[in-house]
Steps between C-alpha positions, in 0.01 A plus 500: 500500500778573753497845633769731374522850651415642157257235380247762414740618217488159326284519204173313521573291196833371652387437866405133455828429318709679763318306763550168326874564440549622862332194651716279272808676635600602149490867598534654851501866486749711692640468848299804601174329424450686177429363151575826301274428212562821329878474504726347230695185576875527510701267285599300802129464603405389138776241502404372840136472389611318183718258682217412747253440223741277315616303801144447641 
């Protein structure tokens, strides 16, 4: 799994999926190198994710 500065906060059950989605460039994390797994998505982030999944 790509290393995020807060990767230790990603739940064990989600690590494999986060790694797969990151390697596939479907998710990238934030500019500061974090993933923020315990933070809620904004509407804009949710829409961007939905668009990426639909178009890929």
